[in-house]
C-alpha positions, 0 to 999 in steps of 0.5 A: 448541478448540485454538489453531490457525488454518487458513489457506487460501492459494490465490492469490498475495499477502503472507500472511506478514503475516497469519501474523505477526499471528495469531502475535502474538495468540497463535495458530498457523497450520496450512496447508490444502493439500487440500480434505479438510483443511477438514472437520477445521479448527476456524477458517478464514481465507481471505485474498485479494489481487488479481483476483476472477475469478482468486481464485475460479477458483483456488478452483474449479480446486483443488477448494475451492469446495464444501468451503469452502461446506460448512465455512461452512455447518457453523457453525464460525468463518470469516473472509474478508479483502479478496477473501476478503470479496468472494468471499462475494458473488454476483458482481463487476464485475471479472469477471462471468463468474466467480461468487462463492460466493453466501453473501451476496447482492449484486454488487461495483461499481467505484469511481467514478473521476471525482472521486477516485483509484482504487484506494481505498488507505489508512486508513478507517473500519469503523463498525458499523451499530447494531442493537438487539443491537449497541447499546453493543456492538462487533462483533469489536472494531470501533470507529468511532474506529479506522481500518483499512487498505484497498486495493481497486478494487471494493466492495459498495455499502451500501444501508441495511437491505438486508443487515440484513433478511437477518440480516447485521450491517454496518460501513461506510466512505465514499470520497468520496460512495460508502458501502460495506461495510467488514466484514460478519458473521453467526453464525460468519462475519466478513469484512473488506474492509480488511486487519486484519493491516495495520491496526496495533493496531486490526486485531490487536484484530479478529483476536484477537476473531475467534480468541477467539470474542469476537463482542460486547464492551462499547464502551470509554469512549474508543470514542465514535462519530466516524464522522459527522464523518469521513464528512463529510470523505470517510472516507479519512485523509491518509497519512503515509509514512516512507521509509528509504534502505537500503544497505551502508556501508564496513564491510559493515553495512546502514544507513539513509542519506540523500543530499545530491543523491544523495551519501550520504557525509559531507563529509570523513573516512575511506573513501578517496574522501571520507567515510563513508556516512551512518549514520542508524540500523538499518533494522528499528529505525527502521521499528519506531520509525516504526510506533510513532509512527503511520506509515501505511506504511513504504517501504524503498528499496534504493539499492545493490540488493546486486548481488554476492550471490545473489538468494535471499540479498539482505539486504533479504529478511531486513530485511523478515522481521524488520520484518514481525514487529513492524510491522503497517502496509503495507511497500513495497520498491524497488530491484532489482525487475527481470529479473536474472541471478543470481550462478550465471548463472540468469535470474531474472524481475522477477516471481520477484524480487517474489515473494521480497519478497512472501513475506518480508513486503512488500505492495508493490514499487516499480519505478524505472528499468525503468519509464522504459525500459518507457514508452519502449518503450510509446510506440515501439510505438504505445502497445501493451502487450507483457505482459512488463514487470515492471509488467504481470507483477507486477500481473497476478499480485498486483493493481495495488495491489501495484505502485508506480512511483517517478518521479524527474523534474527541471525543464528550463527553456525560454523558451516552450512552443513551444521544446520538444516536451515538455509544458511548464507556466508556473511561478511559479519562473523559471529561472536565465535568467528562463525562465517555463516548464519541463517535467519530464524523467524520469531513470534510475539514481538521477537520474544520467541524463536521458531524452527523456520527460516525467513526464506521458508516464511516469505515463500509460504505467505506469498503462496497464501496471497500476501502482496507485500513483505515488511522485512524487519531485523531484530539484530538491527532494530534500534541500532541506527546502524543501517539496514541488514543488506544481506537479509534483504537480498536473500528475501528478494531472491526468494520471492516476486512480491515487493519488499519493504526494508525495515529496522536500522535506519539512522540517517539518510545515507542508510536509505541510499545504501539500501536502495543502491545495494539491494533491490528493495522496493521501499524503505521504512524509518521510525525513531530517526523521524520521531526524535526529530533527527531527520525529516522525511523531506530531508531523506528524499532531498538527499536521495534526489541529489544522488539521482534516485527517483523519489516523489518530491512533492505531495 
């Protein structure tokens, strides 16, 4: 058998990461462009990102449905990833009008959002259900000690023995009190709900095992089963995210910098107006370092947006291309994700800008100021969606899990709740004049301009538009190294169901412990403390582990 892999790209999504992962383990990708190509393929991988109905209808419209079924039934190796797994089942509650391929019996269900954030985003298990054949063996390299990256809203509920009675081998995960199918295999078929190409070394091992045809292998001595303990804590780990603020310095070089209340220049020095731009390292090098230290995700914030160059030549595109070749965890890019006019006068939509980033290796895009403006219009129009905002167009094409909204609120102190029309809370940290109450004002333009909109209004609006995750900054805490704003985080978590990433203020590992113990945040982000070398991601995770918090401790 050749070392080629046929990849069927029929929907929008970041397939560059999958291509990079396949090449990393020693194989080459050949694209399937016509249904007839399936008959000549040796191995096929079906990735999927986004909406079940859109993916399956796209397959049908392109004429792939029956040829794909024929290929799977031929006995040749087939792998489905994420929606590529979901499509093998009969149906999904996401779109009951569109049938699945029906290879596996069952219907996907929406996660219960009454007691947890949805989508299910982060690192969870894929523990193989032991059968006589699998005793002491790993299935395609899946190990219970490992964590894999999931991002989905619908899942196949696991009912003990149901799928096994029909010859399927199953690996499970738990989210809260719901147990679901994390991976499934039978004969020539392997399908994963998680993204192996974004699951670090553990995910690369799964891809390699499938491509090598290594269906079963002895479980190594360090592969002991710890799934029962992890499932008792809900399965999903606490995510630690490394954030890199990227801009050009005075010499035109791309550097990672960090602001002091949004001033990124050193005090004193050259550069005419007052100091050089702080240079904390090269973006790709730092991203790789954080990946190797155990970062669960890496976020790039393009804080200058490179407004004077053609969109297609934006330097951040090259950073993503290079980073995605070496970093196999999710990558988020923020800054400049909006409708723009190119240098030649051509109008480029936010969706087209996002597409460039996705094709270059990004998994998510982060939208900031434009989300605030869109929210203001949403309320001005009686909470009606217009379908044209960046959030709506991108989430419709790529799924809500691909859209993050970066929120920059600041405290406004008031004497009483009645003295403002905004949502005020009683605070444990009085204002400069002893005020016992405050509300959180949304800002734009990097915190330089306040708007008459509170944070609760903003996050509820963008959730309605299709945002899948909130990156919750805090202007008052940024650069202080004094810990996260716990009151702000709890207010936002009470307002929405989608996951929240706590940001701004982290200065030591204890701050991460505090935010996870005193709020229900889904993830926490660090920047300066990592860039300056004061602490590593691994040190933060080791500390959290000693406090019995569930974290991913290996790549």
